[in-house]
PAZAPA-4460 file (N, C-alpha, C; in steps of 0.05 Angstrom, whole numbers, plus 32768, in hexadecimal, padded with zeros to 4 digits):
% residues 177
    n_x    n_y    n_z   ca_x   ca_y   ca_z    c_x    c_y    c_z   seq   type   mol
   8249   7F29   7FD6   822A   7F31   7FC0   8233   7F3C   7FB1     1      M     A
   821E   7F3D   7F98   8226   7F4C   7F80   8217   7F5E   7F87     2      A     A
   8223   7F7D   7F7E   821C   7F91   7F77   81FC   7F9A   7F79     3      N     A
   81ED   7F8B   7F67   81D6   7F8D   7F5F   81BD   7F7F   7F7A     4      S     A
   81D6   7F68   7F88   81BE   7F5F   7F98   81B2   7F70   7FAB     5      S     A
   81D4   7F7B   7FB6   81C5   7F99   7FCC   81B0   7FAF   7FBF     6      Y     A
   819F   7FAD   7FA3   8186   7FBA   7FA3   8176   7FAA   7FB4     7      I     A
   816C   7F8F   7FAC   8155   7F7F   7FB4   8157   7F8F   7FCF     8      T     A
   816B   7F83   7FE8   8179   7F7F   7FF2   8173   7F97   800D     9      L     A
   8177   7FA7   7FFB   8177   7FC6   800F   8156   7FD1   800B    10      L     A
   8145   7FCA   7FF7   812A   7FD3   7FF9   8123   7FBC   8005    11      K     A
   8122   7FA5   800B   8118   7F9A   8017   811E   7F9C   8035    12      R     A
   8132   7FA2   803F   8135   7FA8   8059   812E   7FC5   805C    13      I     A
   8131   7FD5   8051   8121   7FEF   8057   80F9   7FF3   8053    14      V     A
   80F4   7FE3   8048   80D5   7FDA   8048   80D6   7FD6   8065    15      K     A
   80E5   7FC3   806A   80DC   7FB2   8088   80DB   7FC0   8095    16      S     A
   80EC   7FD4   809E   80FA   7FEC   80AE   80E1   7FF5   80B2    17      E     A
   80D5   8003   8097   80C2   8010   809A   80A5   8009   80AA    18      I     A
   809E   7FF0   8098   807B   7FE4   80A4   8082   7FD9   80BA    19      I     A
   809D   7FD5   80C8   80A4   7FD2   80E7   809E   7FEC   80FA    20      N     A
   809E   7FFC   80EB   8099   801A   8105   807D   8023   8107    21      D     A
   8075   8021   8116   805D   802A   811B   8054   8041   8114    22      G     A
   8065   8053   811C   805E   8074   811E   805D   8074   80FB    23      L     A
   8072   806F   80F1   8073   806F   80CF   8058   8061   80C5    24      I     A
   8053   8054   80CC   8039   803F   80C5   801F   8051   80C8    25      V     A
   8019   805B   80E2   8009   8070   80E5   8004   8087   80D0    26      K     A
   801E   8091   80CA   8023   80AE   80BA   8019   80B1   80A0    27      A     A
   801B   808E   8097   800F   8090   8076   7FF2   8094   807E    28      F     A
   7FE4   8097   808F   7FC6   8098   8087   7FBB   8082   807B    29      G     A
   7FBE   8073   8078   7FB5   8058   8070   7F93   805C   8071    30      S     A
   7F81   805E   805E   7F5E   8057   806F   7F63   803F   807C    31      P     A
   7F6F   802E   8078   7F70   8015   808E   7F77   8011   80A6    32      N     A
   7F90   8027   80A5   7F9A   802C   80C0   7F82   8026   80D8    33      Y     A
   7F8B   801A   80EA   7F70   8019   8105   7F7D   801A   8119    34      D     A
   7F87   8033   812D   7F94   803F   8140   7F87   802F   8151    35      N     A
   7F76   802A   8154   7F6D   8017   8176   7F71   7FF8   816D    36      T     A
   7F81   7FEB   815B   7F81   7FD0   815B   7FA8   7FD0   815A    37      D     A
   7FB5   7FC5   8177   7FC4   7FCA   817C   7FD7   7FB4   816A    38      L     A
   7FC6   7FA3   8166   7FD7   7F8B   814B   7FD9   7F9C   8135    39      D     A
   7FDF   7FAE   8129   7FCB   7FB8   8111   7FE6   7FB2   80FE    40      F     A
   7FDC   7FA3   80F0   7FF5   7F99   80E0   7FFA   7FA7   80C4    41      S     A
   800D   7FAA   80BE   8019   7FBB   80AB   8020   7FB4   808D    42      A     A
   801B   7FA1   8087   800D   7F89   8072   8000   7F9A   8063    43      E     A
   7FE9   7FAB   8064   7FE1   7FB7   8053   7FF4   7FD1   8049    44      D     A
   7FFC   7FE0   805E   8011   7FF8   8056   8026   7FE9   8039    45      I     A
   802D   7FD6   8048   8046   7FC3   8040   803D   7FC2   8019    46      S     A
   8024   7FB3   801A   8024   7FAA   7FFA   8013   7FC6   7FEF    47      E     A
   8002   7FD5   7FFF   7FF9   7FE7   7FE6   8002   800A   7FEB    48      N     A
   8015   800E   8001   801C   8029   7FFC   803E   802B   8003    49      F     A
   804A   8015   8005   8069   8014   7FFF   8072   8001   7FE2    50      I     A
   807C   800D   7FD1   8083   8004   7FA8   80A7   8008   7FB1    51      F     A
   80AC   7FE4   7FA6   80C7   7FE0   7F9F   80D4   7FF0   7F8D    52      T     A
   80B9   7FFD   7F83   80C5   8007   7F5E   80B2   8020   7F5D    53      W     A
   80B5   8029   7F40   80B7   8054   7F3E   8090   804E   7F3B    54      N     A
   8083   804C   7F53   8064   8046   7F44   8058   8068   7F3E    55      Q     A
   8055   8064   7F2D   804A   807D   7F24   8035   8083   7F29    56      N     A
   802E   809E   7F3A   801A   80A6   7F4A   7FFE   80A8   7F37    57      P     A
   8001   80B2   7F1F   7FE9   80B7   7F03   7FDD   809C   7F07    58      T     A
   7FED   8087   7F0D   7FD6   8071   7F0D   7FBC   8070   7F27    59      T     A
   7FD8   8079   7F41   7FBB   807E   7F58   7FA4   8087   7F55    60      I     A
   7F89   8082   7F56   7F74   8091   7F55   7F65   8095   7F7A    61      T     A
   7F77   8087   7F8D   7F6B   808F   7FA6   7F78   80A6   7FAF    62      E     A
   7F6B   80B4   7FCB   7F78   80CA   7FE2   7F8F   80C1   7FEC    63      V     A
   7FA9   80B5   7FE9   7FBD   80AB   7FF1   7FDA   80B4   7FF7    64      I     A
   7FEB   80AC   8006   8006   80B0   800D   800B   809A   800A    65      T     A
   8026   8098   7FF9   803B   807E   7FF0   8051   8083   7FEA    66      F     A
   805E   806A   7FEE   8081   8072   7FEC   8083   805E   7FDC    67      I     A
   8099   8066   7FC9   80B0   8055   7FBB   80C8   8051   7FCA    68      T     A
   80D4   8039   7FBD   80F1   8039   7FBD   80FD   8030   7FA6    69      L     A
   811B   8046   7FA5   812C   8037   7F91   8148   8040   7F91    70      Q     A
   8152   8028   7F92   8172   8029   7F96   817C   8028   7F7B    71      V     A
   8199   8034   7F7F   81A5   803D   7F6E   81C2   8033   7F6F    72      H     A
   81D5   8028   7F61   81F4   8023   7F60   8208   8031   7F4F    73      I     A
   8208   8046   7F5A   8224   8059   7F48   8240   8043   7F4D    74      N     A
   8253   8050   7F34   826B   8047   7F40   827B   8060   7F53    75      S     A
   8290   8052   7F5E   8297   806A   7F76   82BA   8063   7F7D    76      Y     A
   82C7   8063   7F64   82DB   8061   7F63   82DD   8047   7F5F    77      H     A
   82F8   8040   7F5D   82F7   8021   7F58   82EC   800A   7F6D    78      E     A
   82FA   8018   7F81   82F1   7FFC   7F92   82D7   7FF7   7FA4    79      K     A
   82C8   8016   7F97   82B0   8018   7FA6   829A   8019   7F9B    80      W     A
   8278   8010   7FA0   826B   8020   7F95   8258   8031   7FA6    81      V     A
   824A   8040   7F99   8237   804D   7FAC   821F   804D   7FA8    82      K     A
   820C   803B   7FB7   81EC   8034   7FBB   81DC   804F   7FC4    83      P     A
   81D3   804B   7FB1   81BB   806C   7FBB   81A7   805C   7FC0    84      T     A
   8199   8069   7FD2   817F   805E   7FDD   8167   807C   7FE0    85      L     A
   815A   8079   7FC6   8141   8089   7FC4   8125   8084   7FCD    86      E     A
   811B   809A   7FDD   8102   8097   7FEE   80FA   80AB   7FE7    87      I     A
   80DF   80A1   7FC9   80C2   80B4   7FC8   80AE   80B1   7FD3    88      W     A
   80A6   80CC   7FDD   808F   80C9   7FF3   807A   80D5   7FE1    89      I     A
   8060   80D1   7FDA   8049   80D9   7FC6   8033   80DD   7FE1    90      Y     A
   8026   80F3   7FD8   800F   80F8   7FE7   8004   810A   7FD5    91      S     A
   7FE3   80FF   7FD3   7FD0   8105   7FC1   7FCC   8125   7FD4    92      H     A
   7FC4   8135   7FC2   7FBF   8151   7FD5   7FA7   8151   7FF0    93      N     A
   7F8C   8146   7FE4   7F7F   813E   7FFC   7F8C   8136   8014    94      G     A
   7FA4   812D   800E   7FAE   810E   8026   7FC2   8120   8031    95      H     A
   7FCF   8137   802A   7FDE   8146   8039   7FDF   8148   805C    96      M     A
   7FCA   8157   8062   7FC2   815F   8081   7FC3   8142   808D    97      Q     A
   7FD8   8146   80A5   7FD8   812F   80B5   7FBD   813C   80D6    98      I     A
   7FAD   8125   80DB   7F9F   8131   80EB   7FB7   8133   8109    99      S     A
   7FAB   8151   8115   7FB7   815F   812F   7FB1   8148   814F   100      A     A
   7F97   8134   8145   7F87   8126   8159   7F99   810C   8158   101      K     A
   7FA3   80FB   8142   7FBA   80F2   813F   7FD7   80EE   8141   102      D     A
   7FD9   810E   813D   7FF7   810E   813B   7FF9   8133   8152   103      F     A
   7FF9   812C   8165   7FFA   8144   8173   800C   8157   817B   104      P     A
   8011   8171   817B   8023   817D   816A   8038   817D   8157   105      G     A
   8033   816A   8147   803D   8168   8126   8028   817E   8119   106      I     A
   803C   818F   810D   8030   81A7   80FB   8039   81A1   80DE   107      T     A
   8043   818D   80DF   8053   8187   80BB   803A   817E   80AB   108      A     A
   8044   817B   8097   802F   8173   8083   803B   814E   807D   109      N     A
   8024   8141   806A   802D   8121   806E   8049   8117   806B   110      R     A
   8048   812B   804B   8069   8122   8047   8079   812F   8059   111      N     A
   807A   8142   8061   8092   814E   8070   809A   8140   808A   112      D     A
   8081   8135   8098   8083   8125   80A3   808A   810A   80A1   113      Y     A
   8088   80FB   8094   8093   80DF   8092   80B5   80E9   8086   114      L     A
   80AE   80FC   8077   80DB   8101   806E   80DA   80FF   8083   115      S     A
   80D2   810A   80A5   80E3   8110   80B8   80EA   80FA   80C4   116      Q     A
   80D8   80E3   80C9   80D4   80CF   80D8   80EE   80B3   80C6   117      L     A
   80DA   80B9   80A7   80F7   80A7   809B   811A   80B2   809C   118      L     A
   811E   80C4   809F   813B   80D9   80A0   8141   80D2   80BD   119      D     A
   812C   80CF   80D2   813A   80C7   80E9   813F   80A3   80E8   120      D     A
   8136   809C   80E4   8134   8079   80D6   814C   8074   80D4   121      K     A
   8152   8086   80B6   8169   8078   80AA   8185   8080   80B0   122      F     A
   817C   80A7   80A9   8198   80B2   80A2   81B9   80B2   80BC   123      N     A
   81C7   80A6   80B8   81D8   80A0   80D0   81D9   807D   80CF   124      G     A
   81CB   8071   80C0   81D3   8054   80CB   81E1   8048   80C0   125      R     A
   81F5   8034   80C8   8206   802A   80BE   8203   800D   80BC   126      T     A
   81E4   7FF9   80CD   81DD   7FE5   80C7   81C5   7FE7   80C2   127      S     A
   81B4   7FD9   80AE   819A   7FD8   80B0   818D   7FBF   80B3   128      L     A
   8171   7FBA   80BE   816E   7FA0   80BF   816D   7FA1   80E7   129      G     A
   8151   7F98   80EF   8142   7F96   8107   8150   7F7D   810F   130      N     A
   814F   7F79   8130   815E   7F69   8138   814F   7F4B   813A   131      K     A
   813C   7F45   8122   812B   7F2C   8119   8135   7F2C   80FF   132      D     A
   8145   7F3A   80F9   814E   7F38   80DF   815D   7F1D   80DC   133      D     A
   815C   7F0A   80C5   8174   7EEC   80CC   8191   7EFF   80BA   134      T     A
   818F   7F18   80A6   81A3   7F1D   8093   81A3   7F46   809D   135      E     A
   81B4   7F46   80B2   81BA   7F64   80B3   81CB   7F6D   809F   136      K     A
   81B6   7F80   8094   81C9   7F90   807C   81D8   7FA3   808C   137      L     A
   81F3   7F9B   808B   820E   7FB2   809A   8219   7FC0   8080   138      N     A
   8213   7FD8   8079   821D   7FEB   8073   8238   7FE9   8071   139      L     A
   824F   7FEF   805F   8269   7FFD   805D   8274   8013   8063   140      M     A
   8257   8022   8064   825F   8041   8068   8240   8044   806D   141      G     A
   823C   8068   807E   821B   807A   808E   820F   8076   8072   142      E     A
   8202   806E   8077   81D9   8075   806A   81DC   8097   8074   143      L     A
   81E1   80A7   8064   81E2   80BC   805E   81D0   80CA   804F   144      R     A
   81B1   80DA   805E   81A7   80EC   804F   81B4   8103   8041   145      L     A
   81AE   8100   801E   81C2   811B   8016   81AE   8128   8002   146      V     A
   8195   812C   8001   817E   8134   7FF0   8165   8133   8003   147      S     A
   8159   814A   8005   8137   8143   8008   8124   815B   8000   148      N     A
   811C   8155   7FE9   8112   8164   7FDF   80F6   8168   7FD4   149      S     A
   80E5   817B   7FD7   80CB   8176   7FD1   80C0   817D   7FB1   150      E     A
   80A7   8175   7FAC   80A5   8181   7F8B   8092   817B   7F8D   151      S     A
   807C   8184   7F77   805F   8176   7F71   806D   8166   7F58   152      V     A
   8058   814B   7F58   805C   8143   7F41   8042   8147   7F30   153      F     A
   802C   8147   7F39   8018   8151   7F23   8007   815C   7F31   154      N     A
   7FEB   8166   7F23   7FD5   8174   7F2A   7FCD   815E   7F44   155      Q     A
   7FCC   8148   7F48   7FC2   8137   7F5E   7FD8   812D   7F72   156      N     A
   7FF0   812A   7F6C   8005   8126   7F83   8018   8135   7F88   157      F     A
   8024   8141   7F9F   8032   814B   7FA7   8055   8138   7FB1   158      V     A
   806B   8139   7FB4   807F   8120   7FB8   8095   8135   7FC9   159      C     A
   80AB   8122   7FDA   80C0   8123   7FDD   80CA   8115   7FE0   160      R     A
   80E6   8119   7FCC   8100   8109   7FCB   8116   8107   7FD9   161      R     A
   811C   80EF   7FEA   812B   80ED   8004   813E   80DD   7FEE   162      M     A
   8162   80EB   7FF3   8174   80D6   7FE6   818D   80CC   7FFE   163      I     A
   8188   80B2   8006   81A0   80AF   8014   81B6   809B   8001   164      F     A
   81CE   80A4   800B   81E6   809E   8004   81F1   8084   8014   165      E     A
   8206   806F   800D   8216   805E   801B   822B   805E   8001   166      T     A
   823A   804A   8019   8252   803D   7FFF   8258   8025   8008   167      R     A
   825C   800E   7FF8   825F   7FF4   7FF0   827E   7FF2   7FF0   168      D     A
   8289   7FD5   7FE8   82A3   7FD0   7FDA   8294   7FC7   7FBD   169      V     A
   829E   7FD3   7FAC   829C   7FBF   7F91   829E   7FAE   7F8C   170      N     A
   828D   7F97   7F87   828B   7F75   7F89   829D   7F6F   7F6E   171      D     A
   829F   7F7D   7F57   82AF   7F7B   7F40   82C8   7F81   7F4B   172      S     A
   82D1   7F8C   7F56   82EA   7F91   7F66   82F1   7F7A   7F71   173      F     A
   82E3   7F72   7F82   82F0   7F54   7F97   82F3   7F3F   7F8A   174      C     A
   82E0   7F3B   7F6F   82E4   7F22   7F62   82FC   7F24   7F53   175      D     A
   830B   7F36   7F54   8329   7F35   7F3C   8340   7F2D   7F4F   176      R     A
   833C   7F30   7F65   8351   7F1B   7F7A   834B   7EFD   7F7D   177      W     A
***
């Protein structure tokens, strides 16, 4: 597989795993989320709250939480590349509190709680994709959380940036043989 093919594949599978995790979907706090609907579809989350590009929060006018997924590929010696997955969690200041009723015992703010759920889901993984995926992504190395930092994006949004790294065989190196 070409090194750049990994970008779309990793984003697609990570997004799929996020929207198929009911607790993460609930933690977004979407205004359309109905916790009484046992068949709640995460399509709303997928299309309106998870972006596979670096969405600019200044273009968002709603009081919401959303995430962006970015993948970068850097050279790592001659034989390897180091794919990096960045997950940015953005929450409007008015959306940082999570409901104690909906999340009993959780005292974290929304960004910290989502960060914890994403860390639990992805850190240490050596493959991605659930059993229903026809194409399971087997990583050459372990997906490791190497950074988890928070900051203020602007007067309305705060954010948390999570960086996961792994490594893969450099496709251009393989083409030489």
